C-alpha positions as CSV (number, residue, x, y, z in Angstrom):
1,M,-136.8,96.7,30.8
2,S,-133.0,97.9,30.5
3,R,-130.6,95.8,32.6
4,R,-129.7,96.8,36.2
5,P,-126.5,98.4,36.4
6,N,-123.6,96.2,38.1
7,I,-122.3,97.0,41.8
8,L,-118.5,97.4,42.8
9,L,-117.8,98.0,46.2
10,F,-114.2,98.5,46.6
11,F,-113.4,98.6,50.2
12,T,-110.1,98.9,52.5
13,D,-109.0,98.0,55.4
14,D,-108.1,100.6,58.1
15,Q,-108.4,103.5,55.6
16,R,-108.9,106.7,58.1
17,F,-112.1,109.3,56.9
18,D,-109.3,112.2,55.7
19,T,-107.2,110.6,53.8
20,I,-107.9,111.6,50.5
21,H,-106.5,114.6,48.8
22,A,-110.1,116.4,47.1
23,L,-111.6,115.8,50.4
24,G,-108.8,117.8,52.2
25,N,-105.8,116.3,52.7
26,S,-103.6,118.3,50.7
27,R,-100.6,115.7,51.6
28,I,-101.5,112.6,50.3
29,H,-101.4,112.2,46.4
30,T,-105.1,110.0,44.9
31,P,-105.9,111.4,42.1
32,H,-108.1,108.4,41.1
33,L,-109.9,108.8,44.3
34,D,-110.3,112.8,43.6
35,A,-111.7,112.0,40.0
36,L,-114.3,109.6,41.9
37,V,-115.3,112.6,44.3
38,A,-115.9,114.5,40.8
39,R,-117.8,111.9,39.4
40,G,-119.8,110.9,42.5
41,T,-121.5,112.1,45.7
42,A,-119.0,111.5,48.8
43,F,-120.2,111.3,52.2
44,T,-118.6,113.0,54.7
45,R,-119.7,111.7,58.1
46,A,-120.2,107.6,57.6
47,H,-119.0,105.6,60.2
48,I,-119.1,102.5,61.9
49,P,-120.2,101.7,65.4
50,G,-117.1,100.6,66.7
51,G,-116.1,97.1,67.5
52,T,-116.8,94.1,70.1
53,C,-113.4,92.6,69.5
54,G,-109.8,94.1,69.5
55,A,-109.6,92.8,65.6
56,V,-112.2,95.7,64.4
57,C,-112.4,94.9,60.7
58,M,-114.0,91.6,61.9
59,P,-117.3,93.2,62.9
60,S,-117.2,95.8,60.5
61,R,-116.9,93.6,57.8
62,A,-119.9,91.5,59.0
63,M,-122.1,94.6,59.6
64,L,-120.9,95.5,55.8
65,H,-122.4,92.2,54.7
66,S,-125.2,91.0,56.4
67,G,-126.8,94.7,57.4
68,R,-126.7,94.2,61.0
69,T,-126.2,95.9,63.7
70,L,-123.5,95.7,66.2
71,F,-125.0,93.4,69.0
72,H,-127.1,91.4,66.3
73,L,-123.7,89.3,64.7
74,D,-123.0,86.4,65.6
75,G,-120.5,86.8,68.4
76,V,-117.7,89.1,67.4
77,G,-118.6,88.9,63.4
78,K,-115.8,85.6,62.4
79,E,-119.0,83.8,60.7
80,I,-121.8,85.4,59.5
81,P,-124.9,82.8,59.6
82,P,-127.1,81.4,57.0
83,A,-130.9,83.3,58.8
84,Q,-128.5,86.3,58.0
85,T,-128.9,86.8,54.5
86,T,-125.2,88.5,52.8
87,L,-125.2,91.2,50.7
88,G,-124.0,88.7,47.6
89,E,-126.4,86.4,48.4
90,C,-129.7,89.2,48.0
91,L,-128.0,90.6,44.4
92,Q,-127.2,86.7,43.3
93,A,-131.4,86.2,44.0
94,A,-132.2,89.4,42.0
95,G,-130.1,87.8,39.1
96,Y,-126.8,89.5,39.5
97,A,-123.2,87.1,38.9
98,T,-121.1,87.8,42.0
99,F,-117.3,88.0,42.1
100,G,-115.6,88.0,45.0
101,T,-111.5,88.8,45.8
102,G,-109.4,89.4,48.7
103,K,-109.8,89.8,52.2
104,W,-112.9,87.9,53.5
105,H,-112.8,87.4,57.1
106,N,-116.3,86.5,57.9
107,G,-116.5,82.6,57.6
108,R,-115.7,80.4,54.3
109,A,-119.5,79.3,54.2
110,A,-120.6,82.7,54.1
111,F,-118.4,83.3,51.4
112,A,-119.4,80.5,49.6
113,R,-123.5,81.5,50.0
114,S,-121.9,85.0,48.6
115,F,-120.6,84.9,45.6
116,G,-120.8,82.7,42.0
117,A,-117.1,83.3,41.4
118,G,-113.8,85.0,42.6
119,D,-110.1,84.5,42.8
120,E,-106.8,85.3,45.1
121,I,-109.2,85.2,48.1
122,F,-107.6,85.5,51.5
123,F,-109.6,84.0,54.2
124,G,-107.9,86.2,57.0
125,G,-107.7,89.3,58.9
126,M,-104.0,90.5,58.1
127,G,-100.5,89.2,57.1
128,D,-97.8,89.9,54.6
129,H,-98.6,91.8,51.8
130,W,-95.8,90.4,49.2
131,N,-96.6,86.5,50.5
132,V,-100.2,85.9,50.0
133,P,-101.9,83.2,51.4
134,A,-104.5,82.7,48.6
135,Y,-107.4,80.4,47.3
136,H,-108.6,80.3,43.9
137,F,-112.4,79.8,43.3
138,D,-114.0,76.9,44.7
139,P,-117.1,75.9,43.4
140,G,-117.8,74.1,45.5
141,G,-116.8,75.9,48.5
142,N,-114.3,73.5,49.6
143,Y,-111.2,75.7,50.9
144,V,-109.5,73.7,53.7
145,R,-106.5,73.1,51.6
146,R,-102.8,73.6,53.1
147,H,-99.9,74.5,51.3
148,P,-96.4,74.1,52.7
149,Y,-94.9,77.8,53.0
150,V,-91.4,78.2,54.7
151,A,-91.9,81.8,56.0
152,D,-87.3,82.8,56.0
153,P,-85.7,79.9,54.5
154,A,-82.3,81.2,55.2
155,R,-83.0,81.5,58.9
156,S,-85.3,78.4,59.1
157,N,-85.4,74.8,57.8
158,Q,-89.1,74.7,59.9
159,V,-92.2,74.0,56.9
160,V,-95.5,76.2,57.9
161,Y,-98.8,75.3,56.2
162,R,-101.1,77.9,55.5
163,Q,-105.0,77.1,54.7
164,C,-104.4,78.0,51.0
165,D,-104.2,76.5,47.7
166,H,-101.3,78.4,46.9
167,M,-99.1,81.4,48.0
168,E,-98.7,84.4,45.8
169,L,-95.1,85.5,46.3
170,G,-93.6,88.5,45.5
171,R,-96.6,90.4,44.1
172,H,-98.1,93.2,46.8
173,S,-102.0,92.0,47.8
174,T,-103.1,95.3,46.5
175,D,-102.2,94.5,43.5
176,L,-102.9,90.8,43.3
177,F,-106.2,91.3,44.2
178,T,-107.3,94.4,41.6
179,E,-105.4,92.4,39.0
180,A,-108.2,89.8,39.4
181,A,-110.9,91.7,39.3
182,S,-109.6,93.3,36.8
183,R,-109.0,89.7,34.8
184,F,-113.1,89.1,35.4
185,V,-113.8,92.0,34.1
186,R,-111.9,91.7,31.0
187,E,-112.9,87.7,30.5
188,R,-116.5,87.7,31.8
189,A,-119.1,86.3,29.2
190,D,-121.7,86.2,30.6
191,A,-124.2,88.7,30.0
192,R,-126.1,89.5,33.7
193,P,-125.2,92.5,35.7
194,F,-122.5,92.0,38.2
195,F,-122.0,92.4,41.9
196,M,-118.0,92.6,42.2
197,Y,-116.3,92.8,45.8
198,V,-112.4,93.8,46.0
199,S,-111.5,93.6,49.4
200,L,-107.9,95.2,50.0
201,M,-105.4,94.2,52.7
202,A,-103.9,97.8,52.7
203,P,-103.2,100.0,53.8
204,H,-103.7,97.9,57.4
205,D,-99.9,97.3,58.7
206,P,-97.4,95.7,57.5
207,R,-97.3,98.9,55.5
208,T,-95.0,97.9,52.6
209,M,-95.2,98.9,49.3
210,P,-93.8,99.0,45.8
211,E,-90.8,101.5,46.2
212,R,-92.0,104.3,44.3
213,F,-95.0,104.9,46.3
214,R,-92.9,105.0,49.6
215,Q,-90.6,107.6,47.8
216,M,-92.9,109.7,47.6
217,Y,-93.3,110.7,51.5
218,D,-90.6,112.3,52.9
219,P,-91.1,111.2,56.8
220,D,-89.0,114.3,57.5
221,S,-91.8,116.3,55.9
222,I,-94.8,115.2,57.4
223,E,-96.7,117.1,59.8
224,L,-97.9,115.6,63.2
225,P,-101.8,115.6,63.9
226,E,-102.5,118.3,65.9
227,N,-103.9,116.3,68.0
228,F,-101.0,114.4,68.3
229,A,-99.8,113.2,72.0
230,P,-97.2,111.3,73.4
231,E,-99.3,109.0,75.4
232,H,-103.4,108.6,76.1
233,P,-104.5,110.1,79.2
234,I,-107.3,107.8,80.0
235,D,-107.7,103.8,80.1
236,T,-109.2,103.0,77.4
237,G,-108.8,98.9,78.4
238,A,-106.8,98.8,75.1
239,L,-104.0,100.7,75.6
240,R,-101.4,97.7,75.0
241,I,-103.4,96.0,72.3
242,R,-101.5,94.6,69.3
243,D,-102.0,97.8,67.1
244,E,-100.3,100.0,70.4
245,M,-97.5,97.8,70.6
246,L,-96.4,99.2,67.3
247,A,-94.8,102.1,68.2
248,G,-92.9,102.8,71.3
249,F,-93.7,104.3,75.0
250,P,-94.2,107.5,75.1
251,R,-94.9,108.3,71.3
252,Q,-92.1,109.6,69.7
253,P,-92.7,112.4,66.7
254,D,-90.3,111.2,63.9
255,E,-91.4,107.5,64.5
256,I,-95.4,108.9,64.2
257,R,-93.9,110.7,60.8
258,R,-92.5,107.8,59.4
259,H,-95.8,105.7,60.5
260,I,-97.8,108.2,58.5
261,A,-95.4,108.5,55.2
262,E,-95.9,104.4,55.4
263,Y,-100.1,104.7,55.6
264,Y,-99.7,107.6,53.0
265,A,-98.0,105.4,50.6
266,M,-99.8,102.4,50.9
267,I,-103.0,104.8,50.2
268,T,-101.4,106.3,47.2
269,H,-100.4,102.7,46.1
270,L,-103.9,101.4,46.5
271,D,-105.4,104.5,44.2
272,D,-103.3,103.6,41.9
273,A,-104.7,100.3,41.8
274,L,-108.0,100.9,41.6
275,G,-107.4,103.4,38.6
276,R,-106.5,100.1,36.6
277,L,-109.4,98.7,37.8
278,L,-112.0,101.8,36.6
279,A,-109.9,101.8,33.2
280,A,-110.4,97.8,33.1
281,L,-114.5,98.8,33.5
282,E,-114.0,101.5,30.9
283,K,-112.5,100.0,28.4
284,T,-115.0,96.9,28.3
285,G,-117.5,99.6,28.1
286,E,-119.1,98.7,31.6
287,L,-117.7,101.7,33.7
288,D,-120.6,104.2,33.0
289,N,-123.6,101.5,33.9
290,T,-121.4,100.4,37.5
291,I,-122.6,102.1,40.3
292,I,-119.3,102.2,42.7
293,V,-119.1,102.2,46.3
294,F,-115.5,102.7,48.1
295,A,-115.2,102.8,51.7
296,G,-112.9,101.6,54.6
297,D,-113.7,99.1,57.4
298,N,-112.7,101.4,59.9
299,G,-110.0,104.4,60.9
300,L,-106.5,104.8,62.9
301,A,-105.2,106.9,65.2
302,L,-101.5,106.7,64.3
303,G,-100.6,109.2,67.3
304,Q,-103.8,111.2,67.8
305,H,-104.5,111.0,71.3
306,G,-101.6,109.3,71.8
307,L,-102.6,106.1,70.1
308,L,-102.0,104.0,67.3
309,G,-105.0,102.1,66.5
310,K,-108.6,101.9,66.0
311,Q,-109.7,100.5,69.2
312,N,-111.4,103.8,70.6
313,L,-114.2,106.0,69.5
314,Y,-112.6,109.1,68.4
315,E,-113.4,110.2,64.7
316,H,-109.8,109.0,63.4
317,S,-110.8,105.4,64.2
318,V,-114.7,104.9,63.8
319,R,-115.2,107.6,60.8
320,V,-114.3,105.8,57.2
321,P,-114.3,107.3,53.9
322,M,-117.5,106.6,51.6
323,L,-117.4,107.9,48.1
324,M,-120.5,106.8,45.3
325,A,-120.1,107.4,41.6
326,G,-122.6,105.7,38.5
327,P,-125.9,105.5,37.7
328,G,-128.3,107.6,40.1
329,V,-125.7,109.3,42.3
330,P,-125.2,113.0,41.8
331,A,-121.6,114.3,40.4
332,G,-119.8,116.6,42.1
333,E,-121.6,116.3,45.4
334,Q,-121.3,115.8,49.5
335,R,-123.3,115.0,52.1
336,D,-122.6,115.6,55.7
337,D,-125.6,112.9,56.8
338,L,-124.8,110.5,60.0
339,V,-124.7,107.3,58.1
340,Y,-123.2,103.9,59.2
341,L,-121.6,101.0,57.1
342,L,-124.1,99.2,57.9
343,D,-126.4,101.0,55.4
344,I,-125.0,100.1,52.1
345,F,-126.6,97.1,52.1
346,P,-129.9,98.2,52.2
347,T,-128.9,101.5,50.2
348,I,-127.8,99.6,47.1
349,C,-131.6,97.4,47.8
350,E,-133.1,101.2,47.4
351,M,-131.2,102.1,44.1
352,L,-132.0,98.9,42.2
353,G,-135.6,98.7,43.1
354,L,-135.0,95.7,45.4
355,A,-136.5,94.8,48.7
356,A,-134.0,94.1,51.4
357,P,-134.1,90.8,53.4
358,D,-135.8,90.6,56.6
359,S,-132.5,90.2,58.0
360,V,-131.1,93.8,57.9
361,E,-130.9,96.4,60.3
362,G,-129.5,98.9,58.5
363,R,-131.2,101.9,57.2
364,S,-131.3,103.2,53.3
365,F,-129.3,106.7,52.5
366,A,-130.7,106.3,49.2
367,P,-132.8,109.7,49.9
368,C,-129.5,111.1,51.0
369,L,-128.4,111.1,47.2
370,P,-130.5,113.9,45.8
371,A,-131.0,115.8,48.8
372,G,-129.4,115.6,51.6
373,G,-130.9,115.7,55.2
374,A,-131.9,111.8,55.5
375,G,-129.5,110.5,57.6
376,R,-129.4,109.0,61.2
377,D,-130.3,111.8,64.5
378,T,-127.7,109.8,66.6
379,L,-124.8,107.3,66.3
380,Y,-124.0,104.7,69.2
381,L,-120.6,103.8,69.8
382,A,-119.2,100.8,71.5
383,Y,-115.7,99.2,71.8
384,G,-115.6,95.9,73.6
385,K,-116.4,96.6,77.1
386,S,-115.0,99.3,78.0
387,I,-115.8,102.2,76.6
388,R,-119.3,103.3,74.7
389,G,-120.5,106.8,72.9
390,V,-123.0,109.0,71.6
391,S,-122.7,111.4,68.7
392,D,-125.4,113.4,67.2
393,G,-123.1,114.7,65.0
394,C,-122.6,118.0,66.7
395,H,-121.7,116.7,70.7
396,K,-119.7,113.2,71.2
397,L,-120.7,112.0,74.5
398,I,-117.9,109.1,75.4
399,E,-117.9,106.7,78.5
400,Y,-115.0,104.8,80.1
401,A,-114.8,101.4,82.1
402,C,-112.4,103.1,84.3
403,G,-114.6,106.1,85.3
404,A,-113.6,108.8,83.1
405,T,-116.2,111.1,80.5
406,Q,-115.6,113.0,77.6
407,L,-117.7,115.3,75.8
408,F,-116.6,117.2,72.8
409,D,-118.0,119.6,70.4
410,L,-117.4,118.1,67.2
411,K,-118.0,121.6,65.2
412,Q,-116.1,123.6,66.9
413,D,-113.6,121.1,68.1
414,P,-113.1,118.4,65.3
415,R,-109.6,116.9,66.8
416,E,-111.7,116.3,70.1
417,M,-109.1,118.1,72.0
418,V,-111.2,120.0,74.5
419,N,-113.3,117.7,77.2
420,L,-116.1,119.7,78.1
421,A,-117.3,117.4,80.9
422,G,-116.5,119.1,83.7
423,E,-117.7,122.2,82.9
424,A,-121.0,123.5,85.1
425,E,-122.3,125.0,81.9
426,N,-122.6,121.3,80.5
427,V,-124.5,119.6,83.0
428,A,-127.6,119.4,81.5
429,L,-126.0,118.5,77.9
430,L,-123.8,115.7,79.8
431,A,-127.3,114.6,81.3
432,Q,-129.2,114.5,78.1
433,M,-126.7,112.7,76.0
434,R,-126.3,110.5,78.9
435,R,-130.1,109.3,78.2
436,Q,-129.8,109.1,74.9
437,L,-126.7,106.7,75.4
438,S,-128.3,104.2,78.0
439,A,-131.7,104.8,75.4
440,L,-129.5,103.8,72.5
441,A,-127.9,101.1,74.6
442,Q,-131.6,99.2,74.7
443,A,-132.5,99.9,71.4
444,W,-129.1,97.9,70.1
445,D,-129.8,95.1,72.6
446,D,-125.8,96.0,74.6
447,R,-125.8,93.9,77.3
448,A,-122.7,94.7,78.1
449,H,-123.9,98.9,78.9
450,P,-125.0,99.1,82.8
451,L,-128.7,98.7,81.9
452,G,-127.8,95.7,80.9
453,G,-126.7,94.8,84.4
454,E,-123.3,93.2,83.4
455,F,-120.7,95.5,83.3
456,W,-119.3,99.0,84.3
457,S,-121.1,98.8,88.1
458,S,-118.8,101.4,89.2
459,R,-120.6,103.5,86.6
460,G,-123.7,104.2,89.2
461,D,-123.7,107.4,87.4
462,L,-124.7,106.0,84.1
463,G,-127.7,104.2,85.2
464,Q,-128.9,107.0,87.3
465,A,-128.5,109.2,84.1
466,G,-130.5,106.7,82.5
C-alpha cells in the first residue's frame, strides 16, 4: 500500500477572502497563492461562524483544530480540552509525524498533545512581528520558562519578562515561522507522512513588513472600497473595541488607504514566504505528495462599513480564503459551496480514508472536490452577545441587540450596502429568515439567542418570529 499523502496546513491571521490576485483582486501581488489557485481548488465561500469574544481568532482556531462548533468549545476556545480530539492527535494516531510552528492560541497542553515536533512556537494572540517571544519544541510539553526582554532599552531600564525560552529579535515573524517549517522539511529523516501546521501572525497588526514589500504599495494609489463609510450606522456592541481604535473617528480616507496598503504589503510578504516553503517541499521531492490547505482565521473590515476590525458579521469579516491543492484535489477549479473552517478537520479525514473522531462536529466537504453542490445550505453567524445572523448564500439576515435589523441580497449586493429589511415586499422573506435564525440558534445551543431566555429581551419580535 502506498504511503498516505503529507498534509500542510498554512494558516494566516486576519486575512480577508478577497486578497488573492488570481481570485479577482487586481491590486494585490500574490504570485505563489495564484500558482496554488492554478494547481488546486479555491473554496470562494468559506466562512467562520463568527466569534464569542473580541479575539475572534481564538475560537476560530479552536474550531479549526477540534472540528467543534462555536458554542461547543471550552468557553471562548482559550483551551482545547482533552475530551476534544485535535487534528494533530487524530493524524498522529493514524501514523503521521506532526510538526507545529508559529502562533498557537488554544492552550499549551493542547499543543503538546497535537505535535511530536516543532520550533519557534508562539503561545499568544498578537505582538511585535520583529521581536517574537518563542519556544523551541519541548518533548515533555513544559512550556513554562520566562525570558528577560527589554522592550525599549533607549527609554526604559525596566526588564520585561515574557513567557518563552528565547526572544527572536530582528527577524519578522512570517520569516521566522516559515524558515522553521522549511528546516523541518529539509532535515527530517522520518519516513512517515507528516502533518505540518504553519501558523502565521501576519497580516495581523501591528502591520510591519520588510521594506521592499512596503514599497510595492503606494497609499495614494489605493482605491477605497465601494462600501467605505466614515462611521458605522448601527451600534454593534463593539464599536470601541481594540481593533476599532486603530484609526480615528470618523474614518479618514487617507488613513484607511494607508492601512490597506500596509495590509496588502504584509500579504505579499507572506505570499513570498509561502513560495519559499513550497520550494523546499519541491526540492525534497515531497510537493507532489502533499495536500496543501491554505486558509485564514477570519477577515477584517479595514474601512468597510466604517469598521476596522472583525467583530461583526459582514462578509469582509466572516468570509475567509481557503485553497486546497495536491493529491485528490482538482486543478484550476473553484467551488462556491458554503463551508466553514471547522469543516477542514473532517474533510482531511475523509480524504485520507480515516474516520473523524466522535468529538468532531464539522461536516466534510470532500464531496465538493470532484463536483460542487455538497456544501451547507445555511450558515449560522454570531458575534459576542450582540449580533446574530444567518445566510443561505443568496440572502443574509443580521440582527443586533440594539434593535436594528439588516437584510442583504448577496447576489445583487455583495458589498452589503442596501438594507432590504424595511421594504414591504420583503416581509415574508424576513420572517422566513428569522425562523431559520431561531432554528439554528437551537441547533447550535446558542444560549445567548432570545430562545435561550438570557439575552435580547428587547427583541420580542425575534422570539415571536421563531
